[in-house]
C-alpha positions in Angstrom: -96.4 -67.4 -74.5 -97.2 -65.9 -77.9 -94.5 -63.4 -77.5 -91.8 -65.9 -76.7 -92.9 -68.1 -79.6 -92.9 -65.2 -82.0 -89.3 -64.2 -81.2 -88.1 -67.8 -81.2 -89.5 -68.1 -84.8 -87.9 -64.8 -85.7 -84.5 -66.0 -84.4 -84.7 -69.3 -86.1 -86.0 -67.9 -89.4 -83.2 -65.4 -89.8 -80.3 -67.2 -88.3 -80.8 -70.3 -90.5 -79.6 -68.1 -93.4 -75.9 -68.5 -94.0 -73.4 -65.7 -94.8 -74.1 -63.9 -98.0 -71.8 -64.2 -101.1 -70.9 -60.5 -100.8 -67.6 -61.4 -99.1 -66.6 -63.6 -102.0 -67.5 -60.8 -104.5 -65.4 -58.4 -102.4 -62.4 -60.7 -102.8 -62.8 -60.8 -106.6 -63.4 -57.0 -107.0 -60.7 -55.9 -104.6 -58.2 -58.1 -106.4 -59.3 -57.5 -109.9 -60.2 -53.8 -110.2 -57.2 -52.0 -111.7 -57.3 -48.4 -110.7 -54.6 -47.4 -113.2 -57.0 -48.4 -116.0 -59.8 -46.3 -114.6 -57.4 -43.4 -114.2 -56.0 -43.7 -117.7 -59.5 -43.6 -119.2 -60.4 -40.6 -117.1 -57.3 -38.8 -118.2 -58.2 -39.4 -121.9 -61.8 -38.3 -121.5 -61.0 -35.2 -119.5 -58.8 -33.7 -122.2 -62.0 -32.8 -124.1 -64.8 -30.3 -123.7 -67.6 -32.9 -124.2 -71.0 -32.0 -125.8 -73.2 -34.7 -127.4 -72.1 -35.2 -130.9 -68.8 -33.3 -130.8 -65.3 -34.5 -131.3 -64.5 -35.1 -127.6 -67.8 -36.8 -126.8 -67.4 -39.2 -129.7 -63.8 -39.9 -129.0 -64.7 -40.8 -125.5 -67.4 -43.2 -126.6 -65.0 -45.0 -129.0 -62.3 -45.2 -126.3 -64.8 -47.1 -124.1 -65.7 -49.2 -127.1 -62.1 -50.3 -127.5 -61.9 -51.2 -123.9 -65.0 -53.4 -124.2 -63.7 -55.1 -127.4 -60.3 -55.8 -125.8 -62.2 -57.3 -122.8 -64.1 -59.7 -124.9 -67.4 -57.9 -125.6 -68.6 -58.5 -129.2 -70.5 -56.0 -131.2 -74.2 -56.8 -131.2 -75.7 -57.5 -134.6 -79.3 -58.5 -134.0 -80.1 -58.5 -130.3 -78.6 -58.7 -126.8 -79.2 -62.4 -126.5 -76.9 -63.4 -129.3 -73.8 -63.7 -127.1 -72.9 -63.7 -123.4 -70.9 -60.4 -123.8 -72.3 -57.8 -126.2 -72.1 -54.1 -126.8 -73.7 -51.7 -129.3 -73.4 -48.0 -130.2 -76.7 -46.4 -130.7 -76.7 -43.4 -133.2 -79.3 -40.7 -133.4 -79.3 -37.5 -135.4 -79.2 -34.5 -133.2 -82.1 -32.1 -133.5 -79.8 -29.2 -133.0 -76.2 -28.7 -134.1 -73.4 -29.8 -131.8 -70.8 -27.4 -130.5 -67.2 -27.3 -129.5 -64.8 -24.6 -128.3 -61.5 -23.9 -130.2 -60.0 -20.8 -128.8 -60.8 -17.6 -126.9 -58.8 -14.6 -125.6 -59.6 -11.2 -124.0 -57.0 -8.5 -124.0 -57.1 -5.2 -122.2 -55.8 -2.7 -124.8 -52.6 -1.3 -123.4 -51.9 -4.4 -121.2 -49.4 -7.0 -122.5 -50.9 -9.8 -120.4 -54.2 -11.2 -121.6 -57.1 -10.6 -119.2 -58.1 -14.2 -119.6 -57.5 -17.0 -122.1 -59.0 -20.3 -123.2 -55.7 -22.0 -122.6 -56.2 -21.5 -118.8 -59.9 -21.2 -118.7 -61.8 -23.4 -121.2 -65.1 -22.8 -119.4 -65.0 -19.1 -120.4 -66.9 -19.8 -123.6 -70.5 -20.8 -122.9 -71.8 -23.8 -124.8 -73.5 -22.6 -128.1 -71.5 -19.4 -128.3 -70.5 -18.4 -131.8 -67.3 -17.0 -133.1 -66.0 -13.5 -133.6 -64.4 -12.5 -137.0 -61.1 -14.4 -137.5 -58.9 -11.6 -136.3 -61.2 -10.8 -133.3 -63.0 -7.5 -132.5 -61.9 -4.4 -130.6 -64.5 -2.3 -128.8 -65.1 -0.2 -125.8 -66.5 -2.1 -122.8 -69.3 -0.6 -120.7 -69.6 -1.7 -117.1 -73.2 -1.9 -115.9 -73.6 -1.8 -112.2 -77.4 -1.9 -112.6 -79.1 -4.2 -115.1 -82.6 -2.8 -114.8 -83.9 -2.3 -118.3 -85.1 1.2 -117.6 -81.6 2.3 -116.6 -79.8 0.4 -119.3 -81.9 2.0 -122.0 -80.2 5.3 -121.1 -76.8 4.0 -122.1 -75.4 4.0 -125.7 -74.4 0.4 -126.2 -74.3 0.2 -130.0 -71.1 -1.5 -131.2 -69.9 -1.9 -127.6 -69.2 -4.8 -125.2 -71.5 -5.0 -122.1 -69.9 -6.1 -118.8 -71.8 -6.9 -115.6 -71.4 -9.0 -112.5 -74.2 -11.2 -113.6 -74.6 -14.3 -115.8 -74.3 -13.0 -119.4 -77.6 -14.8 -120.4 -79.5 -12.2 -118.4 -78.3 -9.5 -120.9 -78.2 -11.3 -124.2 -81.6 -10.3 -125.4 -81.2 -6.7 -124.4 -77.7 -6.6 -125.8 -79.0 -7.7 -129.2 -81.8 -5.1 -129.1 -79.3 -2.3 -128.1 -76.8 -3.2 -130.9 -74.1 -4.4 -128.5 -71.6 -6.9 -130.0 -70.9 -9.0 -127.0 -71.5 -9.6 -123.3 -69.1 -10.4 -120.5 -70.5 -11.8 -117.2 -69.7 -13.5 -114.0 -71.5 -16.3 -112.1 -69.8 -18.3 -109.3 -71.8 -19.8 -106.4 -70.4 -19.2 -102.9 -69.5 -22.8 -102.2 -66.9 -22.6 -105.0 -65.1 -20.0 -102.8 -64.3 -17.7 -105.7 -62.4 -15.2 -103.5 -59.9 -18.1 -102.8 -60.1 -19.9 -106.1 -59.9 -16.7 -108.1 -59.2 -18.2 -111.5 -62.2 -20.7 -111.6 -65.1 -20.4 -114.0 -68.1 -22.7 -114.0 -69.2 -24.0 -117.4 -72.5 -22.7 -118.7 -74.5 -22.4 -121.9 -76.4 -19.8 -123.9 -79.2 -19.8 -126.5 -78.1 -21.2 -129.8 -77.8 -18.9 -132.9 -77.4 -15.7 -130.8 -76.4 -12.6 -132.8 -74.3 -11.5 -129.8 -71.4 -13.5 -128.3 -70.9 -14.0 -124.6 -68.0 -14.9 -122.4 -67.6 -15.7 -118.7 -65.0 -14.2 -116.4 -63.2 -15.6 -113.4 -63.3 -13.6 -110.1 -59.7 -12.3 -110.7 -60.5 -11.3 -114.3 -63.8 -9.7 -113.3 -62.1 -7.6 -110.5 -59.3 -6.5 -112.8 -61.7 -5.4 -115.6 -64.0 -3.7 -113.1 -61.0 -1.7 -111.7 -60.0 -0.6 -115.2 -63.6 0.4 -116.2 -64.0 2.5 -113.0 -60.8 4.4 -113.9 -62.1 5.5 -117.3 -62.7 4.4 -120.9 -61.6 0.8 -121.4 -61.2 -1.1 -124.7 -60.9 -4.8 -125.2 -59.8 -7.0 -128.0 -61.9 -10.2 -128.0 -61.2 -13.3 -130.1 -63.5 -16.3 -130.0 -63.3 -19.4 -132.3 -65.9 -22.2 -132.0 -67.3 -25.0 -134.2 -71.0 -25.5 -134.7 -72.1 -28.3 -137.0 -74.6 -31.1 -137.6 -73.8 -34.4 -135.8 -75.1 -37.7 -134.4 -75.6 -38.4 -130.7 -73.9 -41.6 -129.6 -74.8 -43.9 -126.7 -72.9 -47.1 -125.9 -74.6 -50.0 -124.1 -72.8 -53.2 -123.0 -74.4 -56.3 -121.5 -73.3 -59.4 -119.6 -76.2 -61.8 -120.2 -77.9 -63.5 -117.3 -78.0 -67.3 -117.4 -81.4 -67.7 -115.7 -83.5 -64.6 -116.0 -81.7 -62.6 -118.8 -84.6 -60.2 -119.1 -84.1 -59.0 -115.5 -81.2 -56.6 -115.1 -79.1 -54.2 -113.1 -78.3 -51.1 -115.1 -75.2 -48.9 -114.5 -75.0 -45.5 -116.2 -72.3 -42.8 -116.5 -72.7 -39.7 -118.5 -70.0 -38.6 -120.9 -70.9 -35.0 -121.6 -69.6 -32.0 -119.5 -66.0 -30.8 -119.5 -64.7 -31.9 -116.2 -62.4 -34.7 -114.9 -64.4 -35.6 -111.8 -67.6 -34.6 -113.6 -67.8 -36.9 -115.3 -64.7 -38.4 -116.9 -64.2 -40.2 -113.6 -67.6 -41.9 -113.9 -66.8 -43.0 -117.5 -63.4 -44.3 -116.4 -64.7 -46.2 -113.4 -67.5 -47.8 -115.2 -65.3 -48.8 -118.1 -63.0 -50.6 -115.7 -66.0 -52.2 -114.0 -67.2 -53.6 -117.4 -63.7 -54.9 -118.2 -63.4 -56.7 -114.8 -66.8 -58.2 -115.2 -65.9 -59.6 -118.5 -62.7 -61.0 -117.1 -64.4 -62.7 -114.2 -67.2 -64.0 -116.4 -64.8 -65.6 -118.9 -62.8 -67.1 -116.0 -66.1 -68.5 -114.7 -65.5 -66.8 -111.3 -68.9 -65.2 -111.6 -72.0 -66.7 -113.2 -74.6 -63.8 -113.4 -78.2 -65.2 -113.3 -79.6 -61.8 -114.3 -78.2 -59.4 -116.9 -75.8 -56.7 -116.0 -75.9 -53.6 -118.2 -73.4 -50.8 -118.6 -74.4 -47.5 -120.3 -72.5 -44.4 -121.3 -74.2 -41.4 -122.9 -75.8 -38.0 -122.5 -76.8 -37.3 -118.9 -80.5 -38.2 -118.1 -81.3 -38.2 -121.8 -79.7 -41.5 -122.7 -80.8 -43.2 -119.4 -84.3 -42.0 -119.7 -84.5 -43.2 -123.3 -83.1 -46.6 -122.4 -85.8 -47.0 -119.8 -88.8 -45.6 -121.8 -88.2 -46.5 -125.4 -88.7 -50.3 -124.8 -91.5 -51.0 -122.4 -90.8 -54.8 -122.3 -87.2 -54.2 -121.4 -88.1 -51.6 -118.8 -90.2 -54.2 -116.9 -87.1 -56.2 -116.3 -84.9 -53.3 -115.0 -84.8 -54.1 -111.2 -82.1 -51.6 -110.1 -80.3 -48.6 -111.6 -77.2 -46.9 -110.4 -75.6 -43.7 -111.6 -71.8 -43.1 -111.4 -71.4 -39.3 -111.5 -68.3 -37.6 -110.0 -66.9 -40.7 -108.4 -63.2 -40.0 -108.5 -62.6 -36.9 -106.4 -59.4 -36.5 -104.4 -61.3 -35.3 -101.3 -58.3 -33.7 -99.8 -58.1 -31.3 -102.7 -61.8 -30.8 -103.5 -63.3 -30.6 -100.0 -66.0 -33.0 -101.1 -67.0 -36.3 -99.6 -68.2 -39.6 -101.2 -71.9 -39.8 -100.9 -74.7 -42.2 -101.8 -77.8 -40.1 -102.7 -80.7 -42.1 -101.3 -84.0 -42.8 -103.0 -86.7 -40.6 -101.4 -87.1 -41.7 -97.8 -88.5 -39.5 -94.9 -85.2 -37.8 -94.5 -85.9 -36.0 -97.7 -88.9 -34.4 -96.1 -87.8 -34.2 -92.4 -84.1 -33.5 -92.7 -82.7 -33.4 -89.2 -80.1 -34.9 -86.9 -77.1 -36.2 -88.9 -79.1 -36.0 -92.2 -78.2 -33.0 -94.3 -78.6 -31.8 -97.8 -75.6 -30.8 -100.0 -75.1 -27.4 -101.5 -77.1 -28.8 -104.5 -80.2 -28.3 -102.4 -83.2 -30.2 -101.4 -85.8 -31.4 -103.9 -89.5 -30.9 -103.5 -90.4 -34.3 -102.0 -93.8 -35.0 -100.6 -95.0 -38.1 -98.7 -96.6 -39.5 -101.8 -93.1 -39.4 -103.4 -91.4 -41.7 -100.9 -89.8 -44.8 -102.4 -89.5 -47.5 -99.8 -87.0 -50.1 -100.9 -84.1 -52.2 -99.4 -81.8 -50.8 -102.1 -80.9 -47.7 -100.0 -79.5 -49.6 -97.0 -78.3 -52.6 -99.0 -75.8 -50.5 -101.0 -74.9 -48.2 -98.2 -74.0 -51.1 -96.0 -71.8 -52.6 -98.7 -70.0 -49.2 -99.1 -69.5 -49.1 -95.4 -67.9 -52.5 -95.4 -65.5 -51.3 -98.1 -65.0 -48.1 -96.2 -64.0 -50.1 -93.1 -61.7 -52.4 -95.2 -59.9 -49.5 -97.1 -60.2 -46.7 -94.5 -62.5 -44.9 -97.0 -65.0 -42.3 -95.8 -68.5 -43.1 -96.8 -71.5 -40.8 -96.3 -75.0 -40.3 -97.7 -77.4 -37.5 -98.4 -81.2 -37.3 -98.7 -82.7 -37.4 -102.2 -82.0 -34.2 -104.3 -82.1 -35.4 -107.9 -80.4 -34.0 -111.0 -78.4 -36.9 -112.4 -78.9 -40.3 -114.1 -80.7 -41.9 -111.1 -83.7 -39.7 -111.6 -85.1 -41.4 -114.7 -85.1 -44.7 -112.8 -87.1 -43.3 -110.0 -89.5 -41.4 -112.3 -90.3 -44.8 -113.8 -90.8 -46.6 -110.5 -87.4 -48.4 -110.6 -85.1 -48.3 -107.6 -82.2 -45.9 -108.5 -79.2 -44.6 -106.5 -76.5 -42.0 -107.2 -72.8 -42.5 -106.3 -71.1 -39.1 -106.2 -69.0 -36.6 -104.3 -70.1 -33.2 -103.0 -69.7 -30.4 -101.9 -66.8 -29.7 -104.2 -65.2 -26.2 -104.5 -64.2 -27.1 -108.1 -67.6 -28.3 -109.1 -68.4 -27.5 -112.8 -65.3 -25.3 -113.0 -62.3 -25.4 -115.3 -60.2 -26.3 -112.2 -61.9 -29.7 -112.3 -58.8 -31.3 -113.9 -57.1 -34.7 -113.7 -54.9 -33.5 -110.8 -58.0 -33.5 -108.6 -58.8 -37.2 -109.4 -57.9 -40.0 -107.1 -57.5 -43.5 -108.6 -57.9 -45.0 -105.1 -61.3 -43.3 -104.8 -62.4 -44.7 -108.1 -61.3 -48.1 -107.0 -63.3 -48.0 -103.8 -66.4 -46.8 -105.7 -66.0 -49.5 -108.4 -65.5 -52.3 -105.9 -68.6 -51.3 -103.9 -70.8 -50.8 -106.9 -69.8 -54.1 -108.5 -70.1 -56.1 -105.3 -73.6 -54.7 -104.8 -74.6 -55.6 -108.4 -73.0 -59.1 -108.4 -74.8 -59.8 -105.1 -78.2 -58.8 -106.5 -78.1 -60.2 -110.0 -77.6 -63.7 -108.6 -79.4 -63.3 -105.3 -80.8 -66.4 -103.7 -83.0 -67.0 -100.7 -80.0 -66.9 -98.4 -79.0 -63.4 -99.6 -82.6 -62.2 -99.3 -83.0 -63.6 -95.8 -79.7 -62.0 -94.6 -80.9 -58.7 -96.2 -84.1 -58.9 -94.2 -82.1 -59.0 -91.0 -79.9 -56.2 -92.2 -82.8 -53.9 -93.2 -84.7 -54.7 -90.0 -81.6 -53.7 -87.9 -81.1 -50.6 -89.9 -84.8 -49.7 -89.4 -84.6 -50.2 -85.7 -81.5 -48.0 -85.5 -83.3 -45.3 -87.5 -86.4 -45.5 -85.3 -84.3 -45.1 -82.2 -82.6 -42.1 -83.7 -85.9 -40.5 -84.8 -87.5 -41.3 -81.4 -84.7 -39.4 -79.6 -84.9 -36.5 -82.0 -88.7 -36.3 -81.6 -88.5 -36.6 -77.8 -86.1 -33.6 -77.7 -88.3 -31.7 -80.2 -91.4 -32.2 -78.0 -89.4 -31.0 -75.0 -88.7 -27.7 -76.9 -92.4 -27.2 -77.7 -92.9 -29.0 -80.9 -96.2 -30.8 -81.5 -96.3 -34.4 -80.2 -98.7 -35.3 -83.0 -96.3 -34.0 -85.6 -93.4 -35.9 -84.1 -95.4 -39.1 -83.9 -96.3 -38.7 -87.5 -92.6 -38.5 -88.5 -91.9 -41.7 -86.5 -94.8 -43.5 -88.1 -93.6 -42.4 -91.6 -90.2 -44.0 -90.9 -91.9 -47.2 -89.6 -94.1 -47.5 -92.6 -91.1 -46.8 -94.9 -89.1 -49.7 -93.4 -92.0 -52.1 -93.3 -92.6 -51.5 -97.0 -88.9 -51.7 -97.7 -88.8 -55.1 -96.1 -91.6 -56.2 -98.3 -89.6 -55.5 -101.4 -87.0 -58.1 -100.4 -89.5 -60.8 -101.5 -88.6 -60.0 -105.1 -84.8 -60.1 -104.5 -84.1 -63.8 -105.2 -83.8 -65.0 -108.8 -86.1 -67.8 -107.8 -89.0 -66.2 -105.9 -92.1 -67.3 -103.9 -90.3 -68.7 -100.9 -92.6 -69.5 -97.9 -89.6 -69.3 -95.6 -88.6 -65.8 -96.9 -92.2 -64.6 -96.6 -92.3 -65.7 -93.0 -89.0 -63.9 -92.2 -90.2 -60.7 -93.8 -93.4 -60.8 -91.9 -91.7 -61.5 -88.5 -89.2 -58.7 -89.1 -92.1 -56.3 -90.0 -93.8 -57.3 -86.8 -90.7 -56.4 -84.8 -90.6 -53.0 -86.4 -94.3 -52.4 -85.7 -93.8 -53.5 -82.0 -90.9 -51.1 -81.5 -92.8 -48.3 -83.1 -95.7 -48.7 -80.7 -93.4 -48.6 -77.8 -91.8 -45.4 -79.0 -95.1 -43.8 -79.9 -96.5 -44.5 -76.4 -93.5 -42.7 -74.9 -93.8 -39.6 -77.0 -96.0 -37.2 -75.0 
């Protein structure tokens, strides 16, 4: 009798909630998001090699500022509460000089065609590299097949150029000591397929104020130079021109003020620095169009945000971390964070896939079945680091809905870290990453506008905004429907893990260990369900509490059934 009553209550409790507003928000975002705007901004930003404080970084910030102003955002004078749509540019003096590349060229003496040039490979100059004399330098190049110090010390390197098939930073200190004038190196990970993409170079950096310059070579340039060196004495003419100067770091922050709880907010961030189109001009362009559309919908009274929606553009991790930590009162009101990083890839050209990087759940520790890490690699996640929250499945399910509508492929990966979502998580704020990987052009100078898809940016923008609009004005109905969604997602995950554990035990794995994995997932989803209590703008609903409790009981019951069957 108790069992029947329990499930009757569960059925009544959940089914009395109506359909969520997400479908209405989808209609608005699908109609209103203009992919041409996002693409145009991306094309502007990707023209520049962007380092905080330099010409390209600042031009990108001011380009976004103009978009915001045209959309109706007004410059903040005193505080965020002074108008419904505000923006501000925060300025801070950089501790170190900024840097920007101007020109570079390497010529093999006796060869009419340059070995490599900045015109085709702007990543050949590491960030912070200095300049050669105006007319360049000519010197013999020494190819080192072995970079052990004991062996290098036997070679006369004074006034010469060192060349090795290693990252040049590994030889800079030694080169300075030995009196060399420069270092040429090579560093391309396997997933970039350098033997196929032979002209690619990944951007890199070197220690500031080095007495020795350094340049990076593509696979094709490296092979050609190596062949020349193995034939006999080889001389190069190298010309490098860069700018190094004091500057300010800019961050731009825009807000759409919430009408009920303005101190509670959803924060989007997109980093400006780095030289690529996908990474991360696409994030800048997508987020700028998202902000423009939000202002349009707000002014047309088609959306009435009850919590504040914040858009931030700046230096990766640095700006987001500072936004969270420099104002403790503001930080308490940040309920969700989302990073848009590499969101515009044409997957047919790059080989990547759209991904949501999840907050730490058990798949980050026990990665099996359909779960898999990207080439970025797994982080060091322990059970104490797990972050149970409905945000993972909530956003993923919205993306899947857009994927079904637009025939858009949506995937996910376990937590790995390394972008603007990590400061949120480090400060106990739910944070997700929207991105694409694995990409053969990642961080290379082949990451250009021709690899960007405006359709991909539109799908990301629609999904991200629909999720944010739903949450910043969430009511009890939204929360109740989410309980049902998370419960169902949890039951599906438990079934998957049960089958995996059953097969693992059959192959000799420890039953106790497999039961522990299942229990970890069960605990994660029960705790995730509990976080939905704080979703509605108006909290403390007895009805919602009841539904959360009943859903948790169903997860617990199914877990016990599976555990009893694992032997």
